[in-house]
N, C-alpha and C positions, 0 to 999 in steps of 0.2 A: 256483821258480826264484829263490832268494835272490840269486844273482849280479846281478840287475837293480837291487838297491838300491845297488850301487856302480856309478858312471858309469865309472870307470877299468876295472874288471873287464868292464863291458859292452862297452866299446870293444874290449878285447882279444878277447872272444868274437866281435864283428862282425869283427875283422881275421883271426882264426884260421879261421873258418868260410867267410869270404870267399876266403882263400888256397886252402882246399880246394876250394871251387867253381871257382875259376879254373884250378886244376890238372886238374880234371875236364874243363873246357872245352877245354883245350889238348888233352888226350888224344882228346876227342870230335871235335874238328876235324881232327887228324891221321887219325883213323879214317875220317871222312866223305871225306877226300881220296882214299881208295882208290876211290871211285866213278869216278874218271878213269882207273884202270887197266883196269877192264873189269867185266863182271857176274859172273864166276867168282870174281875176287879180293874183290870187295865182298861177295858172298853168302857166301863162305867166311868172311870177317871177321865178319859178321853172325851167321852159325851158331856160330862160335867163342865170341862173347859169350853166347849162348843155352845154349851147352853148359857154361858155368862152373857151372851149377846153384847150390848153396847160397852159393857165393862171389860170383855175381852179385847174390843177395839182400842179402849183407853189404854190398856196395858201394851198392845201392840204399837200404837203410835208413840207411847212414851219410850219403849225399847228402840224404836226407829230413830226417834230424835237423839237418843243417847249414843246410839251406834254412829250416826252422821257427825255429831259434835266430836265424839272420840276420835274418828277418822280425820276429820278436817283440822282438829287441833294438834293431832300427832304429826300430820304432814307439816303444818306450820312451824311447829316446835323443831322438827328435823331440818327444815330449810333455813330456819334462823341459826341453827347450829352450824350448819355448812357455811352461812354467810359470815359468821363471826370467825370462821377459820377458813377462807378460801383457798390457801395454800396447804396441801397435805404434808404432814410431817414425812421426812424420808425414813424415819424409824418408828414405828408404832409399838407402845408398850401396853399389853393388855393385862398386866398383873392385877390391877383393880377392876377392870371391866369384865364381867363374866360373858360367856358365850351369849346367854339369854338376853342380857341388857343390850349388847351389841347388835343384835338382830331383831330388835322389837318391831321395828317398821316391817320387816320381811315376813315375820311370822304373822304379824297382824294382817298383812295383805293375803297371805295364804289361808288364814282362818276366816277372813272375809268370804274369799272364793268357796270354802267349804261350808260356810254358814248359808250362802245363797243356794247352793247345790242341795244342801240339807232341807231348806225350806221348799224348794222346787220339788223335792222327793216326797217328803213326809206331810207337809202342810197343804201345798197347791196341788200336788198330785200330777203334775206336768212332765217330770222327769222320767218317771217310770209308771204309767197309767196301769199298766198290766199288774203291777204289785199293789197299786194304790186302790183300785176298784174293788174292794171287799166289803160286803155288807151282810148283816145278820137281822133276823127278826127277833124282836124283843116283846114278850108278853108280861104285862104288869110290871113294867120296867126292870124286868129280870131277864138275864141271858141265860142260855145253855138249858132253858127249861123247854125249848121247842127244837125238835130234831127234824131235819129235812128227810122226808120219806124217799126222795128221788124216784118217785113213780111206782114204788112198791105198793103191794096190796096192804091195806090197813083193816084189822079187825073192827067190826061195828062198834065194839065197846070202848074203843079208843077215841078220844076226843081230838079234834083236828082244827087247823085253822089254815086257810089258804090266803097267800098274799105273794104279790109280785110274780104269780104264775107257778109258785111252788106250794107244795102241801106239807104241813107241819104237824107232827104229833106232840101233844101237850099233856101236861100232867096236873092241870089245875084249871079252874073255871077262867074263861076267857073274858076279860072286861075291856082290855084295849090291846092293840098290837101295833107296833111302828117298826120301821127300819132304821137302823143306825149304822154308821161306819164300823167295820171290824178292824179296828186299829191294830189289835193283836195279830190278826193273820197277816195284816199289811207288813208290819215290822218282821214277823217270821219269814215270810216268803221273800222279802227284800234281802234280809241278811243271810240267807241260804245261798245267794250269789256271791261267791268269794271276792270277786272284784269290788263290789260294793261294801263289803265288810272291811276289805283292806283299806280302801279309800277312807272309810269312817274311822278306823283305828288310827291311821296316819293323822288325819285331822284332829282327833283327840289328843294325840301325843303333842302335836304342835301347839294346841290349846294349853295344854299343862305346862309346857316350857314357857309360854308367853304369860300364864298366870303367875309363875314363881317370882318374876321379876315385877310384874305390874302391880301385885298387891303390896310389895315392899315399897314400890316407888310411890304408890298412893299414900302410904302411911308417912312416908318422908315429906310428901308435899304437904300433907295436913300438919305437920310439925309433931307427929307422934314417932320420933325416931331417937329418943333418949338411949344413950348407950347402955343404960342399966337394964332396959327391957327389950330392945330392938332385936337382940339375939332370939327372944321368944316370938317375935313377930315374924322373923326370917324362917324360924323352925316351922311355925304355924302355917305360913303361907305354902311352904314346900309340902308340908303333910296335907294341907287341904287340896293342892294341886294333884298330888298323887292319888289321894282318895277319890276325887272327882274322875281322874283319868281311869282308875281301876274300875270304878262302878259302871262307867259308860262303856269301856272296852269289854267287860264281862257279858253284855248283852249280845254282841254279835259272835263272840267266842262260844257263849253257851248255846247259841241257835246253830252255829256251824257243827259243834259237837253233838247236837242231838238232845242236850240236857233240857232245852226249853223248846216247845213247840213240836215235839216228835209226834204228836197226834194229828198234826195238820198235814 
């Protein structure tokens, strides 16, 4: 990684990888908001992502590379900063340095731990397999048209389908049927656990604090920090960070209060 020898180039790598990650975060937030539309919409969205196949892995690898570059570069810049000032000042003035900017490395480390846990929970399914292992039968690519009879007697006029040892009553001709991951139920049952919800909310709040300074820093690195309009960039980064945090936090809060997923 020869770019690490240049502080200017390192800052550009930090800025570009940060912008990529922010773009993904915006798309991830918009996708998660479909939870409020209903289980079918949310599960269809999740199945669509899983159905991208190789393209999904291209996205994942790109994000992993961006995260690794972002982490390595931030550590290198931090170490360079310490090396340039090996003797600490007896008196520190934080008038110009905000709390968010002074703790970027620490919030970044905590966010990384949160992201790893988040992936193990919702993507890999190893953190909480009991919450993760939920599936549903899909008929003709539509969810919620099949209802599990749970062993009850079925009138002979009803059409049925048997899959995975369960019998489902359906309301249309059966052309194909398959099982897909019930992501909606996974999210709802997970966030009904107050500890998981609280950890998630804390992680999102840390992310919001990190974003407020990170976005402004990226614009400065790219030279887009003219005094005439940088105030708008600052306000915009704060607004975006708050909006993302509110949207993501609304999911566990809505589930804990029974607004979402009450029928599960």
